[in-house]
N, CA, C and O atoms as a GROMACS GRO file, in nm:
protein
  592
    1MET      N    1  -2.903  -1.176  -5.774
    1MET     CA    2  -3.009  -1.294  -5.637
    1MET      C    3  -2.968  -1.345  -5.555
    1MET      O    4  -2.900  -1.444  -5.583
    2GLY      N    5  -2.983  -1.315  -5.429
    2GLY     CA    6  -2.918  -1.438  -5.354
    2GLY      C    7  -3.012  -1.575  -5.300
    2GLY      O    8  -3.134  -1.576  -5.307
    3LEU      N    9  -2.963  -1.640  -5.268
    3LEU     CA   10  -3.029  -1.811  -5.253
    3LEU      C   11  -3.117  -1.781  -5.115
    3LEU      O   12  -3.076  -1.722  -5.015
    4SER      N   13  -3.255  -1.841  -5.135
    4SER     CA   14  -3.317  -1.823  -5.039
    4SER      C   15  -3.239  -1.953  -4.877
    4SER      O   16  -3.190  -2.066  -4.876
    5THR      N   17  -3.259  -1.879  -4.802
    5THR     CA   18  -3.200  -1.983  -4.651
    5THR      C   19  -3.252  -2.072  -4.632
    5THR      O   20  -3.196  -2.146  -4.552
    6ASN      N   21  -3.338  -2.104  -4.669
    6ASN     CA   22  -3.430  -2.256  -4.656
    6ASN      C   23  -3.391  -2.299  -4.750
    6ASN      O   24  -3.351  -2.382  -4.668
    7LYS      N   25  -3.345  -2.343  -4.880
    7LYS     CA   26  -3.298  -2.360  -5.012
    7LYS      C   27  -3.164  -2.452  -4.946
    7LYS      O   28  -3.120  -2.567  -4.957
    8ILE      N   29  -3.124  -2.308  -4.860
    8ILE     CA   30  -2.933  -2.382  -4.808
    8ILE      C   31  -2.975  -2.504  -4.685
    8ILE      O   32  -2.945  -2.623  -4.686
    9ARG      N   33  -3.044  -2.437  -4.597
    9ARG     CA   34  -3.081  -2.528  -4.507
    9ARG      C   35  -3.102  -2.679  -4.522
    9ARG      O   36  -3.052  -2.774  -4.462
   10GLY      N   37  -3.211  -2.667  -4.645
   10GLY     CA   38  -3.273  -2.797  -4.655
   10GLY      C   39  -3.170  -2.896  -4.729
   10GLY      O   40  -3.212  -3.012  -4.736
   11GLY      N   41  -3.063  -2.876  -4.776
   11GLY     CA   42  -2.956  -2.952  -4.762
   11GLY      C   43  -2.952  -2.979  -4.935
   11GLY      O   44  -2.902  -3.082  -4.980
   12ASN      N   45  -3.008  -2.878  -5.021
   12ASN     CA   46  -3.046  -2.876  -5.183
   12ASN      C   47  -2.975  -2.796  -5.237
   12ASN      O   48  -3.007  -2.788  -5.355
   13VAL      N   49  -2.835  -2.685  -5.193
   13VAL     CA   50  -2.773  -2.599  -5.330
   13VAL      C   51  -2.660  -2.706  -5.410
   13VAL      O   52  -2.604  -2.811  -5.380
   14ASN      N   53  -2.662  -2.653  -5.479
   14ASN     CA   54  -2.566  -2.742  -5.580
   14ASN      C   55  -2.400  -2.653  -5.540
   14ASN      O   56  -2.369  -2.563  -5.462
   15ILE      N   57  -2.340  -2.724  -5.623
   15ILE     CA   58  -2.189  -2.643  -5.570
   15ILE      C   59  -2.168  -2.525  -5.638
   15ILE      O   60  -2.080  -2.444  -5.610
   16SER      N   61  -2.258  -2.515  -5.735
   16SER     CA   62  -2.250  -2.340  -5.812
   16SER      C   63  -2.310  -2.232  -5.684
   16SER      O   64  -2.273  -2.122  -5.640
   17ASP      N   65  -2.378  -2.291  -5.664
   17ASP     CA   66  -2.429  -2.202  -5.511
   17ASP      C   67  -2.382  -2.183  -5.460
   17ASP      O   68  -2.374  -2.065  -5.427
   18VAL      N   69  -2.309  -2.272  -5.405
   18VAL     CA   70  -2.252  -2.242  -5.248
   18VAL      C   71  -2.127  -2.160  -5.324
   18VAL      O   72  -2.082  -2.066  -5.259
   19ALA      N   73  -2.079  -2.181  -5.425
   19ALA     CA   74  -1.944  -2.090  -5.518
   19ALA      C   75  -2.013  -1.941  -5.469
   19ALA      O   76  -1.981  -1.871  -5.374
   20LYS      N   77  -2.100  -1.924  -5.553
   20LYS     CA   78  -2.162  -1.784  -5.520
   20LYS      C   79  -2.173  -1.700  -5.422
   20LYS      O   80  -2.178  -1.577  -5.426
   21ARG      N   81  -2.177  -1.779  -5.321
   21ARG     CA   82  -2.238  -1.738  -5.208
   21ARG      C   83  -2.119  -1.738  -5.095
   21ARG      O   84  -2.123  -1.675  -4.990
   22THR      N   85  -2.013  -1.823  -5.138
   22THR     CA   86  -1.901  -1.823  -5.109
   22THR      C   87  -1.804  -1.735  -5.136
   22THR      O   88  -1.743  -1.684  -5.042
   23GLY      N   89  -1.773  -1.703  -5.263
   23GLY     CA   90  -1.705  -1.605  -5.302
   23GLY      C   91  -1.547  -1.741  -5.376
   23GLY      O   92  -1.451  -1.722  -5.449
   24LEU      N   93  -1.592  -1.842  -5.318
   24LEU     CA   94  -1.464  -1.969  -5.387
   24LEU      C   95  -1.532  -1.992  -5.519
   24LEU      O   96  -1.642  -1.967  -5.569
   25THR      N   97  -1.433  -2.043  -5.551
   25THR     CA   98  -1.468  -2.132  -5.699
   25THR      C   99  -1.529  -2.283  -5.666
   25THR      O  100  -1.560  -2.328  -5.555
   26SER      N  101  -1.535  -2.322  -5.747
   26SER     CA  102  -1.624  -2.481  -5.780
   26SER      C  103  -1.494  -2.523  -5.703
   26SER      O  104  -1.491  -2.550  -5.583
   27LYS      N  105  -1.373  -2.525  -5.800
   27LYS     CA  106  -1.266  -2.575  -5.803
   27LYS      C  107  -1.225  -2.587  -5.680
   27LYS      O  108  -1.199  -2.700  -5.638
   28ALA      N  109  -1.209  -2.466  -5.588
   28ALA     CA  110  -1.118  -2.455  -5.483
   28ALA      C  111  -1.278  -2.478  -5.358
   28ALA      O  112  -1.261  -2.452  -5.239
   29ILE      N  113  -1.409  -2.524  -5.405
   29ILE     CA  114  -1.421  -2.558  -5.277
   29ILE      C  115  -1.433  -2.784  -5.301
   29ILE      O  116  -1.465  -2.848  -5.201
   30ARG      N  117  -1.410  -2.840  -5.401
   30ARG     CA  118  -1.366  -2.967  -5.462
   30ARG      C  119  -1.162  -3.002  -5.366
   30ARG      O  120  -1.107  -3.097  -5.311
   31PHE      N  121  -1.137  -2.905  -5.388
   31PHE     CA  122  -1.001  -2.932  -5.371
   31PHE      C  123  -1.014  -2.931  -5.175
   31PHE      O  124  -0.987  -3.035  -5.116
   32TYR      N  125  -1.058  -2.805  -5.094
   32TYR     CA  126  -1.130  -2.802  -4.948
   32TYR      C  127  -1.166  -2.962  -4.959
   32TYR      O  128  -1.082  -3.025  -4.896
   33GLU      N  129  -1.240  -3.026  -5.004
   33GLU     CA  130  -1.345  -3.127  -4.950
   33GLU      C  131  -1.237  -3.244  -4.982
   33GLU      O  132  -1.188  -3.301  -4.885
   34GLU      N  133  -1.210  -3.269  -5.069
   34GLU     CA  134  -1.046  -3.378  -5.060
   34GLU      C  135  -0.919  -3.341  -4.962
   34GLU      O  136  -0.862  -3.438  -4.913
   35LYS      N  137  -0.874  -3.222  -4.932
   35LYS     CA  138  -0.831  -3.247  -4.829
   35LYS      C  139  -0.865  -3.261  -4.682
   35LYS      O  140  -0.786  -3.251  -4.589
   36GLY      N  141  -1.048  -3.296  -4.675
   36GLY     CA  142  -1.071  -3.324  -4.590
   36GLY      C  143  -1.109  -3.203  -4.449
   36GLY      O  144  -1.138  -3.224  -4.331
   37LEU      N  145  -1.093  -3.077  -4.529
   37LEU     CA  146  -1.109  -2.961  -4.461
   37LEU      C  147  -1.259  -2.885  -4.415
   37LEU      O  148  -1.278  -2.798  -4.329
   38VAL      N  149  -1.368  -2.962  -4.518
   38VAL     CA  150  -1.496  -2.908  -4.466
   38VAL      C  151  -1.575  -3.078  -4.507
   38VAL      O  152  -1.555  -3.163  -4.593
   39THR      N  153  -1.681  -3.061  -4.378
   39THR     CA  154  -1.746  -3.200  -4.402
   39THR      C  155  -1.813  -3.199  -4.522
   39THR      O  156  -1.878  -3.110  -4.577
   40PRO      N  157  -1.782  -3.343  -4.564
   40PRO     CA  158  -1.827  -3.353  -4.714
   40PRO      C  159  -1.956  -3.377  -4.729
   40PRO      O  160  -2.029  -3.424  -4.642
   41PRO      N  161  -1.993  -3.341  -4.854
   41PRO     CA  162  -2.080  -3.307  -4.906
   41PRO      C  163  -2.189  -3.436  -4.849
   41PRO      O  164  -2.167  -3.524  -4.765
   42LEU      N  165  -2.318  -3.407  -4.935
   42LEU     CA  166  -2.416  -3.500  -4.946
   42LEU      C  167  -2.423  -3.528  -5.059
   42LEU      O  168  -2.377  -3.449  -5.141
   43ARG      N  169  -2.488  -3.664  -5.105
   43ARG     CA  170  -2.487  -3.667  -5.232
   43ARG      C  171  -2.650  -3.714  -5.282
   43ARG      O  172  -2.738  -3.776  -5.221
   44SER      N  173  -2.646  -3.648  -5.434
   44SER     CA  174  -2.779  -3.684  -5.463
   44SER      C  175  -2.811  -3.801  -5.538
   44SER      O  176  -2.710  -3.849  -5.591
   45GLU      N  177  -2.939  -3.876  -5.565
   45GLU     CA  178  -2.931  -3.987  -5.604
   45GLU      C  179  -2.899  -3.975  -5.748
   45GLU      O  180  -2.905  -4.075  -5.821
   46ASN      N  181  -2.862  -3.844  -5.799
   46ASN     CA  182  -2.727  -3.861  -5.940
   46ASN      C  183  -2.593  -3.859  -5.924
   46ASN      O  184  -2.497  -3.875  -6.000
   47GLY      N  185  -2.607  -3.831  -5.787
   47GLY     CA  186  -2.454  -3.851  -5.705
   47GLY      C  187  -2.375  -3.675  -5.717
   47GLY      O  188  -2.271  -3.626  -5.673
   48TYR      N  189  -2.483  -3.626  -5.796
   48TYR     CA  190  -2.397  -3.438  -5.779
   48TYR      C  191  -2.412  -3.406  -5.623
   48TYR      O  192  -2.501  -3.442  -5.546
   49ARG      N  193  -2.303  -3.332  -5.600
   49ARG     CA  194  -2.300  -3.293  -5.457
   49ARG      C  195  -2.396  -3.194  -5.415
   49ARG      O  196  -2.427  -3.102  -5.490
   50THR      N  197  -2.443  -3.209  -5.303
   50THR     CA  198  -2.525  -3.149  -5.234
   50THR      C  199  -2.489  -3.068  -5.100
   50THR      O  200  -2.400  -3.130  -5.043
   51TYR      N  201  -2.532  -2.927  -5.013
   51TYR     CA  202  -2.441  -2.893  -4.950
   51TYR      C  203  -2.573  -2.842  -4.871
   51TYR      O  204  -2.677  -2.806  -4.926
   52ASN      N  205  -2.554  -2.844  -4.758
   52ASN     CA  206  -2.606  -2.724  -4.694
   52ASN      C  207  -2.538  -2.628  -4.562
   52ASN      O  208  -2.419  -2.610  -4.536
   53GLN      N  209  -2.673  -2.568  -4.483
   53GLN     CA  210  -2.592  -2.460  -4.405
   53GLN      C  211  -2.450  -2.498  -4.381
   53GLN      O  212  -2.353  -2.439  -4.428
   54GLN      N  213  -2.450  -2.581  -4.317
   54GLN     CA  214  -2.316  -2.596  -4.204
   54GLN      C  215  -2.170  -2.576  -4.308
   54GLN      O  216  -2.066  -2.510  -4.295
   55HIS      N  217  -2.234  -2.687  -4.432
   55HIS     CA  218  -2.126  -2.714  -4.536
   55HIS      C  219  -2.067  -2.516  -4.582
   55HIS      O  220  -1.950  -2.482  -4.600
   56LEU      N  221  -2.199  -2.414  -4.590
   56LEU     CA  222  -2.176  -2.267  -4.615
   56LEU      C  223  -2.120  -2.212  -4.513
   56LEU      O  224  -2.063  -2.112  -4.558
   57ASN      N  225  -2.106  -2.217  -4.417
   57ASN     CA  226  -2.038  -2.164  -4.292
   57ASN      C  227  -1.900  -2.261  -4.262
   57ASN      O  228  -1.826  -2.204  -4.182
   58GLU      N  229  -1.864  -2.350  -4.294
   58GLU     CA  230  -1.752  -2.416  -4.285
   58GLU      C  231  -1.626  -2.360  -4.437
   58GLU      O  232  -1.504  -2.358  -4.455
   59LEU      N  233  -1.732  -2.329  -4.502
   59LEU     CA  234  -1.642  -2.265  -4.650
   59LEU      C  235  -1.638  -2.121  -4.603
   59LEU      O  236  -1.537  -2.097  -4.537
   60THR      N  237  -1.684  -2.064  -4.612
   60THR     CA  238  -1.646  -1.948  -4.572
   60THR      C  239  -1.577  -1.904  -4.466
   60THR      O  240  -1.520  -1.796  -4.476
   61LEU      N  241  -1.569  -1.986  -4.334
   61LEU     CA  242  -1.470  -1.989  -4.258
   61LEU      C  243  -1.346  -2.026  -4.317
   61LEU      O  244  -1.235  -1.983  -4.288
   62LEU      N  245  -1.370  -2.091  -4.384
   62LEU     CA  246  -1.228  -2.155  -4.486
   62LEU      C  247  -1.154  -2.001  -4.574
   62LEU      O  248  -1.034  -1.974  -4.583
   63ARG      N  249  -1.267  -1.924  -4.626
   63ARG     CA  250  -1.244  -1.822  -4.748
   63ARG      C  251  -1.192  -1.722  -4.658
   63ARG      O  252  -1.075  -1.698  -4.690
   64GLN      N  253  -1.221  -1.666  -4.577
   64GLN     CA  254  -1.219  -1.599  -4.474
   64GLN      C  255  -1.120  -1.628  -4.396
   64GLN      O  256  -1.054  -1.526  -4.374
   65ALA      N  257  -1.068  -1.748  -4.329
   65ALA     CA  258  -0.969  -1.738  -4.256
   65ALA      C  259  -0.819  -1.768  -4.355
   65ALA      O  260  -0.703  -1.774  -4.314
   66ARG      N  261  -0.857  -1.780  -4.462
   66ARG     CA  262  -0.692  -1.817  -4.580
   66ARG      C  263  -0.692  -1.643  -4.599
   66ARG      O  264  -0.588  -1.598  -4.550
   67GLN      N  265  -0.762  -1.556  -4.644
   67GLN     CA  266  -0.717  -1.435  -4.671
   67GLN      C  267  -0.700  -1.351  -4.579
   67GLN      O  268  -0.704  -1.232  -4.610
   68VAL      N  269  -0.672  -1.396  -4.413
   68VAL     CA  270  -0.626  -1.347  -4.338
   68VAL      C  271  -0.471  -1.408  -4.281
   68VAL      O  272  -0.394  -1.365  -4.195
   69GLY      N  273  -0.467  -1.525  -4.373
   69GLY     CA  274  -0.317  -1.550  -4.390
   69GLY      C  275  -0.294  -1.689  -4.283
   69GLY      O  276  -0.190  -1.711  -4.221
   70PHE      N  277  -0.389  -1.755  -4.279
   70PHE     CA  278  -0.417  -1.899  -4.187
   70PHE      C  279  -0.368  -1.974  -4.324
   70PHE      O  280  -0.407  -1.936  -4.434
   71ASN      N  281  -0.279  -2.084  -4.304
   71ASN     CA  282  -0.242  -2.175  -4.399
   71ASN      C  283  -0.329  -2.297  -4.381
   71ASN      O  284  -0.384  -2.303  -4.271
   72LEU      N  285  -0.356  -2.406  -4.474
   72LEU     CA  286  -0.477  -2.472  -4.455
   72LEU      C  287  -0.459  -2.588  -4.383
   72LEU      O  288  -0.554  -2.665  -4.392
   73GLU      N  289  -0.328  -2.641  -4.287
   73GLU     CA  290  -0.381  -2.661  -4.158
   73GLU      C  291  -0.444  -2.581  -4.084
   73GLU      O  292  -0.564  -2.588  -4.055
   74GLU      N  293  -0.373  -2.507  -4.052
   74GLU     CA  294  -0.441  -2.427  -3.988
   74GLU      C  295  -0.602  -2.386  -3.965
   74GLU      O  296  -0.672  -2.376  -3.864
   75CYS      N  297  -0.632  -2.363  -4.135
   75CYS     CA  298  -0.784  -2.362  -4.144
   75CYS      C  299  -0.841  -2.489  -4.132
   75CYS      O  300  -0.964  -2.484  -4.130
   76GLY      N  301  -0.793  -2.604  -4.124
   76GLY     CA  302  -0.828  -2.734  -4.059
   76GLY      C  303  -0.896  -2.757  -3.953
   76GLY      O  304  -1.002  -2.812  -3.921
   77GLU      N  305  -0.740  -2.656  -3.863
   77GLU     CA  306  -0.799  -2.681  -3.734
   77GLU      C  307  -0.907  -2.583  -3.664
   77GLU      O  308  -0.975  -2.608  -3.564
   78LEU      N  309  -0.905  -2.449  -3.752
   78LEU     CA  310  -1.036  -2.362  -3.742
   78LEU      C  311  -1.183  -2.391  -3.778
   78LEU      O  312  -1.288  -2.332  -3.753
   79VAL      N  313  -1.154  -2.508  -3.850
   79VAL     CA  314  -1.273  -2.553  -3.899
   79VAL      C  315  -1.329  -2.632  -3.798
   79VAL      O  316  -1.447  -2.630  -3.765
   80ASN      N  317  -1.217  -2.720  -3.737
   80ASN     CA  318  -1.257  -2.812  -3.650
   80ASN      C  319  -1.318  -2.732  -3.500
   80ASN      O  320  -1.400  -2.790  -3.427
   81LEU      N  321  -1.288  -2.654  -3.482
   81LEU     CA  322  -1.309  -2.583  -3.355
   81LEU      C  323  -1.463  -2.542  -3.382
   81LEU      O  324  -1.557  -2.556  -3.303
   82PHE      N  325  -1.466  -2.497  -3.492
   82PHE     CA  326  -1.643  -2.421  -3.499
   82PHE      C  327  -1.707  -2.540  -3.507
   82PHE      O  328  -1.823  -2.544  -3.467
   83ASN      N  329  -1.641  -2.672  -3.564
   83ASN     CA  330  -1.774  -2.764  -3.514
   83ASN      C  331  -1.806  -2.849  -3.406
   83ASN      O  332  -1.883  -2.945  -3.395
   84ASP      N  333  -1.694  -2.764  -3.294
   84ASP     CA  334  -1.676  -2.872  -3.175
   84ASP      C  335  -1.779  -2.732  -3.104
   84ASP      O  336  -1.773  -2.610  -3.123
   85PRO      N  337  -1.871  -2.815  -3.017
   85PRO     CA  338  -1.921  -2.765  -2.924
   85PRO      C  339  -1.904  -2.674  -2.816
   85PRO      O  340  -1.931  -2.557  -2.788
   86ALA      N  341  -1.831  -2.804  -2.752
   86ALA     CA  342  -1.734  -2.790  -2.655
   86ALA      C  343  -1.584  -2.717  -2.619
   86ALA      O  344  -1.511  -2.723  -2.520
   87ARG      N  345  -1.572  -2.646  -2.746
   87ARG     CA  346  -1.453  -2.530  -2.794
   87ARG      C  347  -1.478  -2.450  -2.625
   87ARG      O  348  -1.562  -2.451  -2.534
   88HIS      N  349  -1.329  -2.375  -2.662
   88HIS     CA  350  -1.278  -2.278  -2.555
   88HIS      C  351  -1.230  -2.150  -2.699
   88HIS      O  352  -1.172  -2.168  -2.806
   89SER      N  353  -1.283  -2.033  -2.638
   89SER     CA  354  -1.245  -1.931  -2.730
   89SER      C  355  -1.115  -1.875  -2.696
   89SER      O  356  -1.058  -1.793  -2.767
   90ALA      N  357  -1.064  -1.927  -2.572
   90ALA     CA  358  -0.951  -1.897  -2.579
   90ALA      C  359  -0.838  -1.991  -2.673
   90ALA      O  360  -0.738  -1.946  -2.726
   91ASP      N  361  -0.877  -2.113  -2.676
   91ASP     CA  362  -0.782  -2.194  -2.804
   91ASP      C  363  -0.870  -2.135  -2.957
   91ASP      O  364  -0.857  -2.228  -3.036
   92VAL      N  365  -0.917  -2.071  -2.997
   92VAL     CA  366  -0.958  -1.985  -3.108
   92VAL      C  367  -0.811  -1.868  -3.094
   92VAL      O  368  -0.722  -1.863  -3.178
   93LYS      N  369  -0.819  -1.766  -2.942
   93LYS     CA  370  -0.764  -1.705  -2.901
   93LYS      C  371  -0.596  -1.714  -2.974
   93LYS      O  372  -0.540  -1.618  -3.029
   94LYS      N  373  -0.542  -1.837  -2.961
   94LYS     CA  374  -0.431  -1.846  -2.893
   94LYS      C  375  -0.384  -1.848  -3.058
   94LYS      O  376  -0.311  -1.770  -3.119
   95ARG      N  377  -0.450  -1.960  -3.099
   95ARG     CA  378  -0.427  -1.977  -3.253
   95ARG      C  379  -0.466  -1.824  -3.347
   95ARG      O  380  -0.433  -1.830  -3.465
   96THR      N  381  -0.516  -1.726  -3.313
   96THR     CA  382  -0.534  -1.599  -3.370
   96THR      C  383  -0.404  -1.553  -3.314
   96THR      O  384  -0.329  -1.564  -3.410
   97LEU      N  385  -0.321  -1.500  -3.195
   97LEU     CA  386  -0.280  -1.451  -3.142
   97LEU      C  387  -0.147  -1.504  -3.186
   97LEU      O  388  -0.067  -1.413  -3.210
   98GLU      N  389  -0.099  -1.628  -3.205
   98GLU     CA  390   0.012  -1.694  -3.278
   98GLU      C  391   0.035  -1.666  -3.430
   98GLU      O  392   0.147  -1.642  -3.475
   99LYS      N  393  -0.058  -1.668  -3.492
   99LYS     CA  394  -0.082  -1.587  -3.619
   99LYS      C  395  -0.070  -1.472  -3.609
   99LYS      O  396   0.001  -1.426  -3.698
  100VAL      N  397  -0.108  -1.399  -3.539
  100VAL     CA  398   0.010  -1.244  -3.541
  100VAL      C  399   0.095  -1.238  -3.534
  100VAL      O  400   0.155  -1.158  -3.607
  101ALA      N  401   0.155  -1.305  -3.453
  101ALA     CA  402   0.311  -1.320  -3.460
  101ALA      C  403   0.380  -1.350  -3.566
  101ALA      O  404   0.457  -1.285  -3.637
  102ASP      N  405   0.333  -1.477  -3.567
  102ASP     CA  406   0.431  -1.504  -3.763
  102ASP      C  407   0.381  -1.413  -3.852
  102ASP      O  408   0.467  -1.429  -3.939
  103ILE      N  409   0.287  -1.304  -3.911
  103ILE     CA  410   0.293  -1.192  -3.962
  103ILE      C  411   0.402  -1.139  -3.898
  103ILE      O  412   0.507  -1.119  -3.960
  104GLU      N  413   0.386  -1.110  -3.756
  104GLU     CA  414   0.451  -0.964  -3.765
  104GLU      C  415   0.684  -1.058  -3.781
  104GLU      O  416   0.795  -1.019  -3.817
  105ARG      N  417   0.623  -1.176  -3.730
  105ARG     CA  418   0.795  -1.214  -3.779
  105ARG      C  419   0.835  -1.228  -3.937
  105ARG      O  420   0.943  -1.274  -3.974
  106HIS      N  421   0.714  -1.174  -4.037
  106HIS     CA  422   0.712  -1.223  -4.170
  106HIS      C  423   0.743  -1.045  -4.200
  106HIS      O  424   0.826  -1.013  -4.286
  107ILE      N  425   0.669  -0.942  -4.122
  107ILE     CA  426   0.694  -0.822  -4.214
  107ILE      C  427   0.828  -0.781  -4.136
  107ILE      O  428   0.856  -0.667  -4.174
  108SER      N  429   0.927  -0.828  -4.040
  108SER     CA  430   1.030  -0.827  -3.972
  108SER      C  431   1.110  -0.830  -4.114
  108SER      O  432   1.173  -0.728  -4.142
  109GLU      N  433   1.111  -0.931  -4.197
  109GLU     CA  434   1.220  -1.031  -4.221
  109GLU      C  435   1.166  -0.973  -4.344
  109GLU      O  436   1.266  -0.943  -4.410
  110LEU      N  437   1.036  -0.933  -4.427
  110LEU     CA  438   1.050  -0.858  -4.534
  110LEU      C  439   1.104  -0.730  -4.530
  110LEU      O  440   1.170  -0.699  -4.630
  111GLN      N  441   1.088  -0.608  -4.398
  111GLN     CA  442   1.153  -0.508  -4.368
  111GLN      C  443   1.320  -0.511  -4.385
  111GLN      O  444   1.378  -0.423  -4.449
  112ALA      N  445   1.386  -0.615  -4.325
  112ALA     CA  446   1.522  -0.676  -4.363
  112ALA      C  447   1.533  -0.700  -4.513
  112ALA      O  448   1.638  -0.644  -4.544
  113MET      N  449   1.480  -0.755  -4.623
  113MET     CA  450   1.476  -0.736  -4.738
  113MET      C  451   1.509  -0.636  -4.811
  113MET      O  452   1.611  -0.623  -4.880
  114ARG      N  453   1.386  -0.533  -4.790
  114ARG     CA  454   1.344  -0.416  -4.827
  114ARG      C  455   1.546  -0.365  -4.815
  114ARG      O  456   1.622  -0.347  -4.910
  115LEU      N  457   1.582  -0.352  -4.639
  115LEU     CA  458   1.646  -0.229  -4.658
  115LEU      C  459   1.796  -0.331  -4.768
  115LEU      O  460   1.869  -0.273  -4.848
  116HIS      N  461   1.802  -0.484  -4.736
  116HIS     CA  462   1.935  -0.472  -4.825
  116HIS      C  463   1.895  -0.471  -4.956
  116HIS      O  464   1.996  -0.454  -5.023
  117LEU      N  465   1.795  -0.480  -5.027
  117LEU     CA  466   1.803  -0.412  -5.150
  117LEU      C  467   1.764  -0.286  -5.207
  117LEU      O  468   1.756  -0.254  -5.326
  118LEU      N  469   1.734  -0.199  -5.068
  118LEU     CA  470   1.769  -0.034  -5.123
  118LEU      C  471   1.915  -0.039  -5.080
  118LEU      O  472   1.980   0.028  -5.159
  119ALA      N  473   1.998  -0.097  -4.977
  119ALA     CA  474   2.156  -0.088  -5.004
  119ALA      C  475   2.228  -0.125  -5.122
  119ALA      O  476   2.312  -0.054  -5.178
  120LEU      N  477   2.190  -0.245  -5.160
  120LEU     CA  478   2.230  -0.274  -5.324
  120LEU      C  479   2.163  -0.194  -5.408
  120LEU      O  480   2.244  -0.182  -5.500
  121ALA      N  481   2.080  -0.139  -5.434
  121ALA     CA  482   2.047   0.002  -5.508
  121ALA      C  483   2.160   0.083  -5.512
  121ALA      O  484   2.242   0.100  -5.601
  122GLU      N  485   2.148   0.138  -5.381
  122GLU     CA  486   2.221   0.253  -5.348
  122GLU      C  487   2.394   0.237  -5.418
  122GLU      O  488   2.458   0.336  -5.454
  123SER      N  489   2.448   0.095  -5.426
  123SER     CA  490   2.594   0.085  -5.479
  123SER      C  491   2.614   0.076  -5.642
  123SER      O  492   2.713   0.103  -5.710
  124CYS      N  493   2.484   0.029  -5.680
  124CYS     CA  494   2.519   0.043  -5.857
  124CYS      C  495   2.494   0.177  -5.868
  124CYS      O  496   2.421   0.250  -5.801
  125PRO      N  497   2.579   0.204  -5.984
  125PRO     CA  498   2.569   0.318  -6.013
  125PRO      C  499   2.479   0.350  -6.114
  125PRO      O  500   2.480   0.461  -6.167
  126GLY      N  501   2.406   0.265  -6.142
  126GLY     CA  502   2.271   0.260  -6.270
  126GLY      C  503   2.291   0.329  -6.386
  126GLY      O  504   2.201   0.393  -6.440
  127ASP      N  505   2.425   0.321  -6.437
  127ASP     CA  506   2.473   0.359  -6.573
  127ASP      C  507   2.466   0.296  -6.680
  127ASP      O  508   2.400   0.192  -6.678
  128ASP      N  509   2.544   0.347  -6.832
  128ASP     CA  510   2.570   0.231  -6.910
  128ASP      C  511   2.705   0.161  -6.886
  128ASP      O  512   2.779   0.129  -6.979
  129SER      N  513   2.724   0.145  -6.796
  129SER     CA  514   2.817  -0.011  -6.768
  129SER      C  515   2.785  -0.143  -6.726
  129SER      O  516   2.699  -0.185  -6.648
  130ALA      N  517   2.852  -0.187  -6.779
  130ALA     CA  518   2.830  -0.339  -6.776
  130ALA      C  519   2.816  -0.399  -6.581
  130ALA      O  520   2.734  -0.472  -6.524
  131GLU      N  521   2.968  -0.307  -6.524
  131GLU     CA  522   2.936  -0.369  -6.390
  131GLU      C  523   2.811  -0.330  -6.323
  131GLU      O  524   2.722  -0.249  -6.350
  132CYS      N  525   2.833  -0.422  -6.215
  132CYS     CA  526   2.652  -0.383  -6.179
  132CYS      C  527   2.723  -0.469  -6.013
  132CYS      O  528   2.802  -0.564  -6.004
  133PRO      N  529   2.663  -0.398  -5.916
  133PRO     CA  530   2.737  -0.435  -5.770
  133PRO      C  531   2.666  -0.543  -5.742
  133PRO      O  532   2.707  -0.647  -5.691
  134ILE      N  533   2.501  -0.502  -5.796
  134ILE     CA  534   2.411  -0.562  -5.749
  134ILE      C  535   2.396  -0.737  -5.820
  134ILE      O  536   2.341  -0.839  -5.777
  135ILE      N  537   2.463  -0.712  -5.930
  135ILE     CA  538   2.436  -0.905  -5.997
  135ILE      C  539   2.550  -0.930  -5.919
  135ILE      O  540   2.520  -1.013  -5.833
  136ASP      N  541   2.684  -0.890  -5.908
  136ASP     CA  542   2.795  -0.926  -5.810
  136ASP      C  543   2.746  -1.013  -5.684
  136ASP      O  544   2.768  -1.132  -5.664
  137ASN      N  545   2.668  -0.914  -5.598
  137ASN     CA  546   2.658  -0.956  -5.478
  137ASN      C  547   2.528  -1.050  -5.479
  137ASN      O  548   2.536  -1.127  -5.384
  138LEU      N  549   2.433  -1.067  -5.540
  138LEU     CA  550   2.350  -1.158  -5.540
  138LEU      C  551   2.397  -1.311  -5.620
  138LEU      O  552   2.336  -1.418  -5.608
  139SER      N  553   2.546  -1.281  -5.721
  139SER     CA  554   2.542  -1.414  -5.803
  139SER      C  555   2.678  -1.411  -5.637
  139SER      O  556   2.695  -1.531  -5.618
  140GLY      N  557   2.735  -1.360  -5.567
  140GLY     CA  558   2.842  -1.402  -5.491
  140GLY      C  559   2.992  -1.473  -5.574
  140GLY      O  560   3.065  -1.569  -5.547
  141CYS      N  561   2.990  -1.378  -5.675
  141CYS     CA  562   3.080  -1.378  -5.763
  141CYS      C  563   3.156  -1.200  -5.718
  141CYS      O  564   3.115  -1.098  -5.664
  142CYS      N  565   3.285  -1.249  -5.780
  142CYS     CA  566   3.359  -1.080  -5.800
  142CYS      C  567   3.372  -1.052  -5.674
  142CYS      O  568   3.323  -1.129  -5.591
  143HIS      N  569   3.454  -0.916  -5.628
  143HIS     CA  570   3.482  -0.858  -5.540
  143HIS      C  571   3.420  -0.767  -5.490
  143HIS      O  572   3.443  -0.724  -5.377
  144HIS      N  573   3.319  -0.718  -5.579
  144HIS     CA  574   3.232  -0.578  -5.579
  144HIS      C  575   3.132  -0.603  -5.482
  144HIS      O  576   3.015  -0.584  -5.517
  145LYS      N  577   3.153  -0.640  -5.374
  145LYS     CA  578   3.023  -0.673  -5.314
  145LYS      C  579   2.967  -0.525  -5.252
  145LYS      O  580   3.036  -0.426  -5.228
  146ALA      N  581   2.862  -0.536  -5.239
  146ALA     CA  582   2.779  -0.403  -5.167
  146ALA      C  583   2.763  -0.413  -5.036
  146ALA      O  584   2.726  -0.524  -4.995
  147LYS      N  585   2.780  -0.328  -4.959
  147LYS     CA  586   2.771  -0.321  -4.853
  147LYS      C  587   2.607  -0.343  -4.752
  147LYS      O  588   2.529  -0.248  -4.745
  148ALA      N  589   2.583  -0.458  -4.694
  148ALA     CA  590   2.400  -0.505  -4.686
  148ALA      C  591   2.439  -0.504  -4.568
  148ALA      O  592   2.360  -0.530  -4.476
   0.00000   0.00000   0.00000
């Protein structure tokens, strides 16, 4: 069952309802609050957190930004941009393209690691002997280093 939009806009949604709507755990929501990444929740008379549509939007943005690789600091910047009515789409695009460049660098590093591991595997006879060029190479010992 979905939550009514009016209930969210009314500011009377509890943390478990927000967790269901955003796909985050209650623990993750509290963590993001502690880190100052979202607008602090409202508090009911009995001290329980209550959330409105703004909170839901910020938390959804955080979850989706994390899924595409933004770190916590970058997510905080995106939430700030989300909340800034004077933001420029150029700022959001710049951060997005910077993240793409970071991902491409990471892919290059992973590809180099993959090639290194394949070279190590190729150097190993993979038989019953105790001698293993992979272990020798990774440990930096012995003089049986694999060419990588």
